[in-house]
C-alpha positions, 0 to 999 in steps of 0.5 A, spaced: 651 697 431 644 694 434 640 697 428 645 693 424 643 686 427 636 688 428 636 689 420 640 682 419 635 678 424 629 681 420 632 678 413 633 671 417 627 666 415 624 662 421 623 655 419 615 655 418 612 649 421 609 643 416 602 644 413 603 652 414 599 655 408 605 660 406 610 654 406 605 650 402 604 656 397 611 657 396 612 650 395 607 650 389 610 657 386 616 653 384 611 650 378 610 657 376 617 659 376 620 653 372 614 650 368 616 656 363 622 651 361 617 646 358 613 650 354 617 656 351 624 652 351 622 644 350 615 645 346 615 652 342 619 658 341 626 654 341 624 649 336 621 655 332 628 658 332 632 652 331 628 650 325 629 657 323 637 657 323 637 651 318 632 655 314 637 660 313 642 655 312 638 652 306 639 645 309 636 641 314 643 637 315 649 639 319 656 636 320 656 634 327 660 628 330 664 627 324 657 625 320 652 629 316 646 629 321 639 631 320 636 637 324 631 634 327 635 627 328 640 631 332 636 634 337 632 628 338 639 624 339 641 630 344 634 629 348 635 622 348 642 622 351 639 628 356 634 623 359 638 617 359 643 622 364 636 624 368 634 616 368 641 615 371 642 620 376 634 620 378 635 614 383 642 617 385 638 624 387 632 620 390 637 616 394 641 622 397 635 627 397 634 626 405 641 625 407 645 631 403 646 636 408 642 641 405 637 639 400 635 646 398 642 648 396 642 642 391 635 644 388 638 651 387 644 648 384 640 644 379 635 650 378 640 655 376 644 650 372 637 650 368 636 657 368 643 659 366 643 654 360 636 657 358 640 664 358 646 661 354 641 659 349 641 666 347 648 665 343 645 658 340 648 658 333 650 653 328 657 656 327 658 654 335 653 648 335 657 644 340 657 649 345 650 651 343 647 644 344 651 643 351 646 649 353 640 645 351 643 639 354 644 642 361 637 646 361 634 639 360 638 636 366 637 642 370 630 642 369 629 635 371 634 635 376 631 640 380 624 637 379 627 631 383 628 635 389 622 639 388 618 633 389 621 630 395 619 636 399 612 635 398 611 630 404 616 635 408 611 641 407 604 638 407 601 633 411 598 627 407 591 629 407 593 636 403 598 633 398 594 631 392 591 638 393 597 642 393 600 638 388 594 640 383 595 647 385 602 647 383 601 644 376 595 649 375 600 655 377 605 652 372 600 652 367 598 659 368 605 662 369 608 658 363 602 661 358 603 668 361 610 668 359 609 664 352 604 670 350 609 675 352 614 672 348 609 671 342 608 678 342 615 680 342 616 675 336 610 678 332 611 685 334 618 686 335 619 693 333 614 695 339 619 692 343 625 696 340 628 690 336 631 693 329 633 689 322 628 686 317 622 682 319 626 676 320 632 678 323 627 682 329 623 675 330 630 671 331 632 677 336 626 676 339 626 669 340 633 669 343 631 674 348 625 669 350 630 664 352 633 669 356 626 671 359 625 664 361 632 663 365 630 670 368 623 668 370 625 662 373 631 665 377 627 670 380 620 667 381 624 661 384 627 666 390 620 666 393 620 658 394 627 658 396 626 663 401 621 659 405 623 652 404 626 648 409 634 647 408 633 639 410 637 635 414 644 637 416 650 634 418 648 627 415 654 624 412 652 621 405 655 614 405 656 609 399 650 606 402 646 612 402 649 614 395 646 608 392 640 607 396 635 609 390 638 604 386 637 599 391 630 601 392 629 600 384 631 593 385 627 592 391 621 594 387 623 590 381 623 583 385 617 585 388 613 585 381 614 578 381 609 577 386 604 582 383 603 579 376 598 584 374 602 590 376 608 587 372 604 586 366 601 593 366 608 596 367 610 592 360 604 595 357 605 602 360 613 602 358 611 601 351 606 605 349 609 611 354 615 611 349 611 612 343 606 618 347 612 622 350 616 621 343 610 624 339 609 630 344 617 631 344 617 632 336 610 635 335 613 642 334 619 640 330 614 636 325 609 642 325 615 646 323 618 642 318 612 638 314 606 643 314 605 648 309 605 655 312 604 661 308 609 665 311 614 665 317 609 669 321 604 664 320 608 658 322 610 662 329 603 664 330 600 657 328 605 653 332 604 656 338 596 657 337 596 649 336 601 648 343 596 652 347 590 649 344 593 642 346 594 645 353 587 647 354 584 641 350 588 636 355 584 639 361 578 637 358 581 630 356 583 628 363 576 630 365 573 625 360 578 620 361 577 619 368 569 619 367 570 614 362 574 610 367 569 610 372 564 607 367 568 602 363 574 601 367 581 603 367 584 598 362 579 598 357 579 606 357 587 605 356 586 600 350 581 605 347 585 611 348 591 607 345 587 606 339 586 613 338 593 614 338 595 609 333 590 613 328 593 619 330 600 616 328 597 614 321 593 620 320 599 625 321 603 622 315 598 625 311 597 632 315 600 637 310 595 644 311 595 648 318 587 646 318 589 639 318 595 640 323 590 644 328 585 638 328 590 633 329 593 637 335 586 638 338 585 630 338 593 630 341 591 634 346 585 630 348 588 623 349 595 626 351 591 629 358 587 623 358 593 617 357 598 621 362 593 622 368 590 615 367 596 611 366 599 614 373 592 613 377 592 606 374 599 604 376 597 607 383 591 602 384 595 596 382 600 597 387 600 593 393 597 596 400 603 594 404 609 596 400 613 603 399 609 607 394 615 612 394 619 607 391 614 604 386 613 611 383 620 612 383 620 606 379 615 608 375 618 615 373 625 612 371 621 607 367 618 613 363 624 616 362 628 610 360 622 609 355 623 616 352 631 615 351 629 609 347 623 612 343 627 618 341 633 614 339 629 610 335 625 616 332 632 619 331 635 613 327 629 613 322 628 620 321 636 620 319 635 614 315 629 616 311 630 624 312 623 624 313 619 626 320 613 623 317 616 616 316 619 616 324 612 618 326 608 613 323 613 608 325 611 610 333 604 606 331 608 600 332 609 601 339 601 603 340 599 596 337 604 593 342 601 597 348 594 595 346 596 587 345 600 588 352 594 591 355 589 585 353 594 581 357 593 584 364 589 579 368 582 580 368 581 578 375 579 584 379 581 589 374 580 596 374 
């Protein structure tokens, strides 16, 4: 009997103190666990699989919701609706994050929702398109829902002087982990017979892709356990009242009212909202563009080419962020953002003429260069414009929600144009309008004490 209790107590985790290295490493490790979703599902293998299903069907259109919808327009609309849900629930989740009674349990719920939805993509078929899209939809919800609580843990596990470094460590681990699994999945697709898949070359590749969705879910669940084992449960016994439930929205409203006192910040947010809408949409549809519009020699070339371009973008984005930060020091944040937006404008126009793999690789290289730069500089510029005495957490919550609402609008407009014109090229070049508007709005940011 005594040995039983000793064994039981052995597995009971004593809460680690804030700032403990093991606790901070466990927090950062969740990036290793969940970043495989963004790279494998959102950016690479799933778009390839999705496109292959329509190629087998012999048409880019499918009857859904009582109408014939183009494949890329359909996935764009579903993505837009998912981000709309995320934009709505994010403030709610933020409002209850520190009051829910067991913050870790809610984070686990979204983690498992996303992971099991990824596993559910194994059965993604056009014949059961509604249930298939439901898995895709909830995979996105699960990922972003867990991120809300994951981020809210940062001040719980690290002191202010350690938070920037710890956050960067998480991003680095996420990049490494996602690339490791993506390379494994790529090996499965290209050498399917080695992994025990049978059938024709195309059939084996499709089976390997479906198994890659399972690998994402399993990877996510297994590696998240290390994080969940050490993370504190959060506050317990706090009742979630109506006031607490809507606290996140109240904070957003407070920030909006405070923007009236900071014209520079408000005008910058207008410009960010417009150009970020185009940036995020461009990145979310890039793989679908490459899958449909580029003249690949074979399906294997397409798979290797698209995944290579995605890895290229990831690598170049790091260089882009470094070069952009240096340019900002020399020329200022806003002038540098104006220049980067002009490059994005050119990329939208040149994308209309890209047809060959080599041209696509060149385009992808420049996308990576300005992608890393514009994302990092936009957030740091926003941070510099914040008033010193205000609640930065609320301001960044407003910033994140603005970005997600922009994605909803951008993906929605993209889907409509893609559906009407039947061409992703036309939809991509339309995004140039938003970059032009973004540049014009950046010029309107007051020049006094500008960064």
